[in-house]
PyMOL commands that place a pseudoatom at each C-alpha (Angstrom):
pseudoatom trace, name=CA, resn=UNK, resi=1, chain=A, elem=C, hetatm=0, pos=[35.996, 160.126, 28.462]
pseudoatom trace, name=CA, resn=UNK, resi=2, chain=A, elem=C, hetatm=0, pos=[39.088, 158.942, 26.702]
pseudoatom trace, name=CA, resn=UNK, resi=3, chain=A, elem=C, hetatm=0, pos=[41.174, 160.721, 29.268]
pseudoatom trace, name=CA, resn=UNK, resi=4, chain=A, elem=C, hetatm=0, pos=[39.448, 158.858, 32.121]
pseudoatom trace, name=CA, resn=UNK, resi=5, chain=A, elem=C, hetatm=0, pos=[39.883, 155.507, 30.355]
pseudoatom trace, name=CA, resn=UNK, resi=6, chain=A, elem=C, hetatm=0, pos=[43.597, 156.228, 29.795]
pseudoatom trace, name=CA, resn=UNK, resi=7, chain=A, elem=C, hetatm=0, pos=[43.993, 157.194, 33.453]
pseudoatom trace, name=CA, resn=UNK, resi=8, chain=A, elem=C, hetatm=0, pos=[42.281, 153.979, 34.587]
pseudoatom trace, name=CA, resn=UNK, resi=9, chain=A, elem=C, hetatm=0, pos=[44.560, 151.891, 32.354]
pseudoatom trace, name=CA, resn=UNK, resi=10, chain=A, elem=C, hetatm=0, pos=[47.646, 153.592, 33.789]
pseudoatom trace, name=CA, resn=UNK, resi=11, chain=A, elem=C, hetatm=0, pos=[46.448, 152.983, 37.359]
pseudoatom trace, name=CA, resn=UNK, resi=12, chain=A, elem=C, hetatm=0, pos=[45.705, 149.318, 36.647]
pseudoatom trace, name=CA, resn=UNK, resi=13, chain=A, elem=C, hetatm=0, pos=[49.186, 148.816, 35.121]
pseudoatom trace, name=CA, resn=UNK, resi=14, chain=A, elem=C, hetatm=0, pos=[50.798, 150.277, 38.268]
pseudoatom trace, name=CA, resn=UNK, resi=15, chain=A, elem=C, hetatm=0, pos=[48.819, 147.977, 40.558]
pseudoatom trace, name=CA, resn=UNK, resi=16, chain=A, elem=C, hetatm=0, pos=[50.120, 144.948, 38.631]
pseudoatom trace, name=CA, resn=UNK, resi=17, chain=A, elem=C, hetatm=0, pos=[53.653, 146.191, 39.120]
pseudoatom trace, name=CA, resn=UNK, resi=18, chain=A, elem=C, hetatm=0, pos=[53.128, 146.354, 42.903]
pseudoatom trace, name=CA, resn=UNK, resi=19, chain=A, elem=C, hetatm=0, pos=[51.969, 142.732, 43.002]
pseudoatom trace, name=CA, resn=UNK, resi=20, chain=A, elem=C, hetatm=0, pos=[55.268, 141.730, 41.451]
pseudoatom trace, name=CA, resn=UNK, resi=21, chain=A, elem=C, hetatm=0, pos=[57.089, 143.769, 44.080]
pseudoatom trace, name=CA, resn=UNK, resi=22, chain=A, elem=C, hetatm=0, pos=[55.529, 141.730, 46.925]
pseudoatom trace, name=CA, resn=UNK, resi=23, chain=A, elem=C, hetatm=0, pos=[56.512, 138.507, 45.166]
pseudoatom trace, name=CA, resn=UNK, resi=24, chain=A, elem=C, hetatm=0, pos=[60.078, 139.754, 44.780]
pseudoatom trace, name=CA, resn=UNK, resi=25, chain=A, elem=C, hetatm=0, pos=[60.276, 140.691, 48.490]
pseudoatom trace, name=CA, resn=UNK, resi=26, chain=A, elem=C, hetatm=0, pos=[58.978, 137.251, 49.432]
pseudoatom trace, name=CA, resn=UNK, resi=27, chain=A, elem=C, hetatm=0, pos=[61.511, 135.577, 47.133]
pseudoatom trace, name=CA, resn=UNK, resi=28, chain=A, elem=C, hetatm=0, pos=[64.351, 137.517, 48.781]
pseudoatom trace, name=CA, resn=UNK, resi=29, chain=A, elem=C, hetatm=0, pos=[63.251, 137.083, 52.418]
pseudoatom trace, name=CA, resn=UNK, resi=30, chain=A, elem=C, hetatm=0, pos=[61.994, 133.471, 52.379]
pseudoatom trace, name=CA, resn=UNK, resi=31, chain=A, elem=C, hetatm=0, pos=[65.434, 131.792, 51.918]
pseudoatom trace, name=CA, resn=UNK, resi=32, chain=A, elem=C, hetatm=0, pos=[66.843, 133.873, 54.771]
pseudoatom trace, name=CA, resn=UNK, resi=33, chain=A, elem=C, hetatm=0, pos=[63.896, 132.877, 56.952]
pseudoatom trace, name=CA, resn=UNK, resi=34, chain=A, elem=C, hetatm=0, pos=[64.389, 129.176, 56.176]
pseudoatom trace, name=CA, resn=UNK, resi=35, chain=A, elem=C, hetatm=0, pos=[68.132, 129.518, 56.796]
pseudoatom trace, name=CA, resn=UNK, resi=36, chain=A, elem=C, hetatm=0, pos=[67.445, 131.128, 60.176]
pseudoatom trace, name=CA, resn=UNK, resi=37, chain=A, elem=C, hetatm=0, pos=[65.061, 128.295, 61.149]
pseudoatom trace, name=CA, resn=UNK, resi=38, chain=A, elem=C, hetatm=0, pos=[67.587, 125.601, 60.192]
pseudoatom trace, name=CA, resn=UNK, resi=39, chain=A, elem=C, hetatm=0, pos=[70.385, 127.433, 62.034]
pseudoatom trace, name=CA, resn=UNK, resi=40, chain=A, elem=C, hetatm=0, pos=[68.221, 127.562, 65.154]
pseudoatom trace, name=CA, resn=UNK, resi=41, chain=A, elem=C, hetatm=0, pos=[67.436, 123.836, 64.930]
pseudoatom trace, name=CA, resn=UNK, resi=42, chain=A, elem=C, hetatm=0, pos=[71.117, 123.014, 64.356]
pseudoatom trace, name=CA, resn=UNK, resi=43, chain=A, elem=C, hetatm=0, pos=[72.321, 125.096, 67.314]
pseudoatom trace, name=CA, resn=UNK, resi=44, chain=A, elem=C, hetatm=0, pos=[69.590, 123.610, 69.489]
pseudoatom trace, name=CA, resn=UNK, resi=45, chain=A, elem=C, hetatm=0, pos=[70.637, 120.069, 68.579]
pseudoatom trace, name=CA, resn=UNK, resi=46, chain=A, elem=C, hetatm=0, pos=[74.319, 120.720, 69.280]
pseudoatom trace, name=CA, resn=UNK, resi=47, chain=A, elem=C, hetatm=0, pos=[73.419, 122.401, 72.585]
pseudoatom trace, name=CA, resn=UNK, resi=48, chain=A, elem=C, hetatm=0, pos=[71.275, 119.402, 73.483]
pseudoatom trace, name=CA, resn=UNK, resi=49, chain=A, elem=C, hetatm=0, pos=[74.205, 117.058, 72.767]
pseudoatom trace, name=CA, resn=UNK, resi=50, chain=A, elem=C, hetatm=0, pos=[76.456, 119.113, 75.061]
pseudoatom trace, name=CA, resn=UNK, resi=51, chain=A, elem=C, hetatm=0, pos=[73.923, 119.055, 77.892]
pseudoatom trace, name=CA, resn=UNK, resi=52, chain=A, elem=C, hetatm=0, pos=[73.252, 115.333, 77.419]
pseudoatom trace, name=CA, resn=UNK, resi=53, chain=A, elem=C, hetatm=0, pos=[76.966, 114.501, 77.611]
pseudoatom trace, name=CA, resn=UNK, resi=54, chain=A, elem=C, hetatm=0, pos=[77.473, 116.662, 80.711]
pseudoatom trace, name=CA, resn=UNK, resi=55, chain=A, elem=C, hetatm=0, pos=[74.459, 115.036, 82.367]
pseudoatom trace, name=CA, resn=UNK, resi=56, chain=A, elem=C, hetatm=0, pos=[75.673, 111.532, 81.523]
pseudoatom trace, name=CA, resn=UNK, resi=57, chain=A, elem=C, hetatm=0, pos=[79.101, 112.268, 83.014]
pseudoatom trace, name=CA, resn=UNK, resi=58, chain=A, elem=C, hetatm=0, pos=[77.648, 113.844, 86.148]
pseudoatom trace, name=CA, resn=UNK, resi=59, chain=A, elem=C, hetatm=0, pos=[74.938, 111.255, 86.766]
pseudoatom trace, name=CA, resn=UNK, resi=60, chain=A, elem=C, hetatm=0, pos=[76.602, 108.135, 85.454]
pseudoatom trace, name=CA, resn=UNK, resi=61, chain=A, elem=C, hetatm=0, pos=[75.315, 104.820, 86.700]
pseudoatom trace, name=CA, resn=UNK, resi=62, chain=A, elem=C, hetatm=0, pos=[78.037, 104.311, 89.314]
pseudoatom trace, name=CA, resn=UNK, resi=63, chain=A, elem=C, hetatm=0, pos=[75.875, 101.628, 90.915]
pseudoatom trace, name=CA, resn=UNK, resi=64, chain=A, elem=C, hetatm=0, pos=[76.742, 99.490, 87.892]
pseudoatom trace, name=CA, resn=UNK, resi=65, chain=A, elem=C, hetatm=0, pos=[80.465, 100.087, 88.467]
pseudoatom trace, name=CA, resn=UNK, resi=66, chain=A, elem=C, hetatm=0, pos=[80.005, 99.394, 92.184]
pseudoatom trace, name=CA, resn=UNK, resi=67, chain=A, elem=C, hetatm=0, pos=[78.284, 96.053, 91.493]
pseudoatom trace, name=CA, resn=UNK, resi=68, chain=A, elem=C, hetatm=0, pos=[81.020, 95.120, 89.042]
pseudoatom trace, name=CA, resn=UNK, resi=69, chain=A, elem=C, hetatm=0, pos=[83.823, 95.585, 91.590]
pseudoatom trace, name=CA, resn=UNK, resi=70, chain=A, elem=C, hetatm=0, pos=[82.261, 95.123, 95.039]
pseudoatom trace, name=CA, resn=UNK, resi=71, chain=A, elem=C, hetatm=0, pos=[83.608, 91.571, 95.435]
pseudoatom trace, name=CA, resn=UNK, resi=72, chain=A, elem=C, hetatm=0, pos=[87.033, 92.207, 93.895]
pseudoatom trace, name=CA, resn=UNK, resi=73, chain=A, elem=C, hetatm=0, pos=[89.853, 91.562, 96.339]
pseudoatom trace, name=CA, resn=UNK, resi=74, chain=A, elem=C, hetatm=0, pos=[89.663, 90.992, 100.075]
pseudoatom trace, name=CA, resn=UNK, resi=75, chain=A, elem=C, hetatm=0, pos=[88.135, 93.610, 102.352]
pseudoatom trace, name=CA, resn=UNK, resi=76, chain=A, elem=C, hetatm=0, pos=[90.848, 93.022, 104.954]
pseudoatom trace, name=CA, resn=UNK, resi=77, chain=A, elem=C, hetatm=0, pos=[93.579, 93.804, 102.421]
pseudoatom trace, name=CA, resn=UNK, resi=78, chain=A, elem=C, hetatm=0, pos=[94.718, 97.365, 103.172]
pseudoatom trace, name=CA, resn=UNK, resi=79, chain=A, elem=C, hetatm=0, pos=[96.949, 97.545, 100.101]
pseudoatom trace, name=CA, resn=UNK, resi=80, chain=A, elem=C, hetatm=0, pos=[95.119, 99.388, 97.276]
pseudoatom trace, name=CA, resn=UNK, resi=81, chain=A, elem=C, hetatm=0, pos=[93.931, 97.158, 94.437]
pseudoatom trace, name=CA, resn=UNK, resi=82, chain=A, elem=C, hetatm=0, pos=[94.223, 98.911, 91.086]
pseudoatom trace, name=CA, resn=UNK, resi=83, chain=A, elem=C, hetatm=0, pos=[92.066, 97.648, 88.242]
pseudoatom trace, name=CA, resn=UNK, resi=84, chain=A, elem=C, hetatm=0, pos=[92.783, 98.922, 84.738]
pseudoatom trace, name=CA, resn=UNK, resi=85, chain=A, elem=C, hetatm=0, pos=[91.896, 95.906, 82.626]
pseudoatom trace, name=CA, resn=UNK, resi=86, chain=A, elem=C, hetatm=0, pos=[88.295, 96.211, 81.460]
pseudoatom trace, name=CA, resn=UNK, resi=87, chain=A, elem=C, hetatm=0, pos=[87.677, 99.440, 83.380]
pseudoatom trace, name=CA, resn=UNK, resi=88, chain=A, elem=C, hetatm=0, pos=[87.206, 101.362, 80.098]
pseudoatom trace, name=CA, resn=UNK, resi=89, chain=A, elem=C, hetatm=0, pos=[84.280, 99.114, 79.151]
pseudoatom trace, name=CA, resn=UNK, resi=90, chain=A, elem=C, hetatm=0, pos=[82.664, 99.343, 82.583]
pseudoatom trace, name=CA, resn=UNK, resi=91, chain=A, elem=C, hetatm=0, pos=[82.917, 103.158, 82.704]
pseudoatom trace, name=CA, resn=UNK, resi=92, chain=A, elem=C, hetatm=0, pos=[81.616, 103.474, 79.114]
pseudoatom trace, name=CA, resn=UNK, resi=93, chain=A, elem=C, hetatm=0, pos=[78.568, 101.351, 79.979]
pseudoatom trace, name=CA, resn=UNK, resi=94, chain=A, elem=C, hetatm=0, pos=[77.894, 103.511, 83.048]
pseudoatom trace, name=CA, resn=UNK, resi=95, chain=A, elem=C, hetatm=0, pos=[78.037, 106.685, 80.911]
pseudoatom trace, name=CA, resn=UNK, resi=96, chain=A, elem=C, hetatm=0, pos=[75.986, 105.198, 78.053]
pseudoatom trace, name=CA, resn=UNK, resi=97, chain=A, elem=C, hetatm=0, pos=[73.225, 103.992, 80.374]
pseudoatom trace, name=CA, resn=UNK, resi=98, chain=A, elem=C, hetatm=0, pos=[72.893, 107.499, 81.846]
pseudoatom trace, name=CA, resn=UNK, resi=99, chain=A, elem=C, hetatm=0, pos=[72.742, 109.378, 78.528]
pseudoatom trace, name=CA, resn=UNK, resi=100, chain=A, elem=C, hetatm=0, pos=[69.610, 110.952, 77.144]
pseudoatom trace, name=CA, resn=UNK, resi=101, chain=A, elem=C, hetatm=0, pos=[67.827, 110.310, 73.848]
pseudoatom trace, name=CA, resn=UNK, resi=102, chain=A, elem=C, hetatm=0, pos=[69.986, 111.128, 70.853]
pseudoatom trace, name=CA, resn=UNK, resi=103, chain=A, elem=C, hetatm=0, pos=[73.332, 110.467, 72.515]
pseudoatom trace, name=CA, resn=UNK, resi=104, chain=A, elem=C, hetatm=0, pos=[75.248, 108.149, 70.195]
pseudoatom trace, name=CA, resn=UNK, resi=105, chain=A, elem=C, hetatm=0, pos=[77.149, 105.502, 72.188]
pseudoatom trace, name=CA, resn=UNK, resi=106, chain=A, elem=C, hetatm=0, pos=[79.509, 104.870, 69.276]
pseudoatom trace, name=CA, resn=UNK, resi=107, chain=A, elem=C, hetatm=0, pos=[80.810, 108.433, 69.612]
pseudoatom trace, name=CA, resn=UNK, resi=108, chain=A, elem=C, hetatm=0, pos=[81.884, 107.929, 73.260]
pseudoatom trace, name=CA, resn=UNK, resi=109, chain=A, elem=C, hetatm=0, pos=[85.513, 107.032, 73.933]
pseudoatom trace, name=CA, resn=UNK, resi=110, chain=A, elem=C, hetatm=0, pos=[86.898, 106.254, 77.387]
pseudoatom trace, name=CA, resn=UNK, resi=111, chain=A, elem=C, hetatm=0, pos=[90.627, 106.418, 78.053]
pseudoatom trace, name=CA, resn=UNK, resi=112, chain=A, elem=C, hetatm=0, pos=[92.890, 106.158, 81.091]
pseudoatom trace, name=CA, resn=UNK, resi=113, chain=A, elem=C, hetatm=0, pos=[90.141, 104.446, 83.093]
pseudoatom trace, name=CA, resn=UNK, resi=114, chain=A, elem=C, hetatm=0, pos=[91.297, 103.146, 86.418]
pseudoatom trace, name=CA, resn=UNK, resi=115, chain=A, elem=C, hetatm=0, pos=[89.401, 101.825, 89.410]
pseudoatom trace, name=CA, resn=UNK, resi=116, chain=A, elem=C, hetatm=0, pos=[91.239, 101.682, 92.733]
pseudoatom trace, name=CA, resn=UNK, resi=117, chain=A, elem=C, hetatm=0, pos=[89.825, 99.686, 95.617]
pseudoatom trace, name=CA, resn=UNK, resi=118, chain=A, elem=C, hetatm=0, pos=[91.058, 100.438, 99.133]
pseudoatom trace, name=CA, resn=UNK, resi=119, chain=A, elem=C, hetatm=0, pos=[89.986, 99.322, 102.571]
pseudoatom trace, name=CA, resn=UNK, resi=120, chain=A, elem=C, hetatm=0, pos=[90.072, 101.228, 105.825]
pseudoatom trace, name=CA, resn=UNK, resi=121, chain=A, elem=C, hetatm=0, pos=[89.807, 99.567, 109.197]
pseudoatom trace, name=CA, resn=UNK, resi=122, chain=A, elem=C, hetatm=0, pos=[88.349, 100.635, 112.499]
pseudoatom trace, name=CA, resn=UNK, resi=123, chain=A, elem=C, hetatm=0, pos=[88.291, 98.698, 115.738]
pseudoatom trace, name=CA, resn=UNK, resi=124, chain=A, elem=C, hetatm=0, pos=[85.496, 98.566, 118.250]
pseudoatom trace, name=CA, resn=UNK, resi=125, chain=A, elem=C, hetatm=0, pos=[84.418, 96.441, 121.188]
pseudoatom trace, name=CA, resn=UNK, resi=126, chain=A, elem=C, hetatm=0, pos=[81.427, 94.132, 121.212]
pseudoatom trace, name=CA, resn=UNK, resi=127, chain=A, elem=C, hetatm=0, pos=[80.179, 92.296, 124.262]
pseudoatom trace, name=CA, resn=UNK, resi=128, chain=A, elem=C, hetatm=0, pos=[80.353, 88.521, 124.141]
pseudoatom trace, name=CA, resn=UNK, resi=129, chain=A, elem=C, hetatm=0, pos=[78.322, 85.939, 126.015]
pseudoatom trace, name=CA, resn=UNK, resi=130, chain=A, elem=C, hetatm=0, pos=[80.061, 86.621, 129.369]
pseudoatom trace, name=CA, resn=UNK, resi=131, chain=A, elem=C, hetatm=0, pos=[79.577, 90.413, 128.941]
pseudoatom trace, name=CA, resn=UNK, resi=132, chain=A, elem=C, hetatm=0, pos=[83.286, 91.089, 128.599]
pseudoatom trace, name=CA, resn=UNK, resi=133, chain=A, elem=C, hetatm=0, pos=[84.394, 93.364, 125.724]
pseudoatom trace, name=CA, resn=UNK, resi=134, chain=A, elem=C, hetatm=0, pos=[85.615, 91.530, 122.721]
pseudoatom trace, name=CA, resn=UNK, resi=135, chain=A, elem=C, hetatm=0, pos=[87.700, 93.060, 119.897]
pseudoatom trace, name=CA, resn=UNK, resi=136, chain=A, elem=C, hetatm=0, pos=[86.038, 93.499, 116.507]
pseudoatom trace, name=CA, resn=UNK, resi=137, chain=A, elem=C, hetatm=0, pos=[87.110, 95.152, 113.288]
pseudoatom trace, name=CA, resn=UNK, resi=138, chain=A, elem=C, hetatm=0, pos=[85.070, 96.908, 110.640]
pseudoatom trace, name=CA, resn=UNK, resi=139, chain=A, elem=C, hetatm=0, pos=[86.451, 97.015, 107.100]
pseudoatom trace, name=CA, resn=UNK, resi=140, chain=A, elem=C, hetatm=0, pos=[85.107, 99.724, 104.831]
pseudoatom trace, name=CA, resn=UNK, resi=141, chain=A, elem=C, hetatm=0, pos=[85.739, 99.243, 101.109]
pseudoatom trace, name=CA, resn=UNK, resi=142, chain=A, elem=C, hetatm=0, pos=[86.190, 102.395, 98.982]
pseudoatom trace, name=CA, resn=UNK, resi=143, chain=A, elem=C, hetatm=0, pos=[86.092, 102.619, 95.198]
pseudoatom trace, name=CA, resn=UNK, resi=144, chain=A, elem=C, hetatm=0, pos=[87.882, 105.445, 93.418]
pseudoatom trace, name=CA, resn=UNK, resi=145, chain=A, elem=C, hetatm=0, pos=[87.153, 105.671, 89.674]
pseudoatom trace, name=CA, resn=UNK, resi=146, chain=A, elem=C, hetatm=0, pos=[89.078, 107.940, 87.305]
pseudoatom trace, name=CA, resn=UNK, resi=147, chain=A, elem=C, hetatm=0, pos=[88.716, 108.230, 83.539]
pseudoatom trace, name=CA, resn=UNK, resi=148, chain=A, elem=C, hetatm=0, pos=[88.851, 110.629, 80.635]
pseudoatom trace, name=CA, resn=UNK, resi=149, chain=A, elem=C, hetatm=0, pos=[85.701, 110.560, 78.523]
pseudoatom trace, name=CA, resn=UNK, resi=150, chain=A, elem=C, hetatm=0, pos=[85.509, 111.996, 75.011]
pseudoatom trace, name=CA, resn=UNK, resi=151, chain=A, elem=C, hetatm=0, pos=[82.393, 112.533, 72.926]
pseudoatom trace, name=CA, resn=UNK, resi=152, chain=A, elem=C, hetatm=0, pos=[82.131, 113.566, 69.262]
pseudoatom trace, name=CA, resn=UNK, resi=153, chain=A, elem=C, hetatm=0, pos=[79.211, 115.950, 68.729]
pseudoatom trace, name=CA, resn=UNK, resi=154, chain=A, elem=C, hetatm=0, pos=[77.801, 115.619, 65.227]
pseudoatom trace, name=CA, resn=UNK, resi=155, chain=A, elem=C, hetatm=0, pos=[75.394, 118.303, 63.980]
pseudoatom trace, name=CA, resn=UNK, resi=156, chain=A, elem=C, hetatm=0, pos=[72.275, 117.323, 62.069]
pseudoatom trace, name=CA, resn=UNK, resi=157, chain=A, elem=C, hetatm=0, pos=[73.207, 118.926, 58.743]
pseudoatom trace, name=CA, resn=UNK, resi=158, chain=A, elem=C, hetatm=0, pos=[76.604, 120.504, 59.292]
pseudoatom trace, name=CA, resn=UNK, resi=159, chain=A, elem=C, hetatm=0, pos=[76.029, 123.758, 57.385]
pseudoatom trace, name=CA, resn=UNK, resi=160, chain=A, elem=C, hetatm=0, pos=[76.680, 126.026, 60.350]
pseudoatom trace, name=CA, resn=UNK, resi=161, chain=A, elem=C, hetatm=0, pos=[78.622, 123.905, 62.839]
pseudoatom trace, name=CA, resn=UNK, resi=162, chain=A, elem=C, hetatm=0, pos=[81.180, 121.206, 62.147]
pseudoatom trace, name=CA, resn=UNK, resi=163, chain=A, elem=C, hetatm=0, pos=[81.654, 117.998, 64.093]
pseudoatom trace, name=CA, resn=UNK, resi=164, chain=A, elem=C, hetatm=0, pos=[83.679, 118.676, 67.214]
pseudoatom trace, name=CA, resn=UNK, resi=165, chain=A, elem=C, hetatm=0, pos=[84.780, 116.874, 70.348]
pseudoatom trace, name=CA, resn=UNK, resi=166, chain=A, elem=C, hetatm=0, pos=[84.097, 117.323, 74.032]
pseudoatom trace, name=CA, resn=UNK, resi=167, chain=A, elem=C, hetatm=0, pos=[86.155, 115.873, 76.857]
pseudoatom trace, name=CA, resn=UNK, resi=168, chain=A, elem=C, hetatm=0, pos=[85.471, 115.411, 80.558]
pseudoatom trace, name=CA, resn=UNK, resi=169, chain=A, elem=C, hetatm=0, pos=[87.598, 113.928, 83.293]
pseudoatom trace, name=CA, resn=UNK, resi=170, chain=A, elem=C, hetatm=0, pos=[85.769, 112.089, 86.030]
pseudoatom trace, name=CA, resn=UNK, resi=171, chain=A, elem=C, hetatm=0, pos=[87.120, 111.460, 89.496]
pseudoatom trace, name=CA, resn=UNK, resi=172, chain=A, elem=C, hetatm=0, pos=[84.600, 109.633, 91.647]
pseudoatom trace, name=CA, resn=UNK, resi=173, chain=A, elem=C, hetatm=0, pos=[84.753, 108.114, 95.151]
pseudoatom trace, name=CA, resn=UNK, resi=174, chain=A, elem=C, hetatm=0, pos=[82.175, 105.834, 96.732]
pseudoatom trace, name=CA, resn=UNK, resi=175, chain=A, elem=C, hetatm=0, pos=[81.940, 103.412, 99.636]
pseudoatom trace, name=CA, resn=UNK, resi=176, chain=A, elem=C, hetatm=0, pos=[81.001, 100.089, 98.107]
pseudoatom trace, name=CA, resn=UNK, resi=177, chain=A, elem=C, hetatm=0, pos=[80.718, 97.854, 101.140]
pseudoatom trace, name=CA, resn=UNK, resi=178, chain=A, elem=C, hetatm=0, pos=[81.433, 97.128, 104.767]
pseudoatom trace, name=CA, resn=UNK, resi=179, chain=A, elem=C, hetatm=0, pos=[82.290, 93.965, 106.649]
pseudoatom trace, name=CA, resn=UNK, resi=180, chain=A, elem=C, hetatm=0, pos=[82.482, 93.413, 110.396]
pseudoatom trace, name=CA, resn=UNK, resi=181, chain=A, elem=C, hetatm=0, pos=[84.611, 90.676, 111.865]
pseudoatom trace, name=CA, resn=UNK, resi=182, chain=A, elem=C, hetatm=0, pos=[85.039, 89.718, 115.491]
pseudoatom trace, name=CA, resn=UNK, resi=183, chain=A, elem=C, hetatm=0, pos=[87.897, 87.624, 116.810]
for i in range(1, 183): cmd.bond("trace and resi %d" % i, "trace and resi %d" % (i + 1))
show_as sticks, trace
zoom trace
């Protein structure tokens, strides 16, 4: 009987030792698991910032830029009108308005922004009251916007990835208006 009691005590001591082993495994694996989760969140956030900046540059609100400059200069003036003063602010607003949630406008920098307005002419005939052809001219106004846009991507925590910059150059053309004049 004493032998059986001694055997049971030895078995019960070994089972307590195994419980400590599971706790030790958990203590070693849990920090790595948490680190892996935070690394995944951090990489996801930085990836989201990259995609958001690319989207904002590709789908910028050029209608805003168009409205800002559609009445600048005369449509009949065929000499290009270059606008550099204030173009940085206009382009930055167009990019900022197109950005997604989480894109920090204070981290956007616009440099070398230039808007060039040009007009092209085409002639055509229109009938007048006596049904004789009459000369008319159509002026088409073009806007060409160029700028270099920089964005500082800031990670959430910064343990795995440091703050870094992205840069895109935009070069965008659009017809912003037409006028027809007959003489």
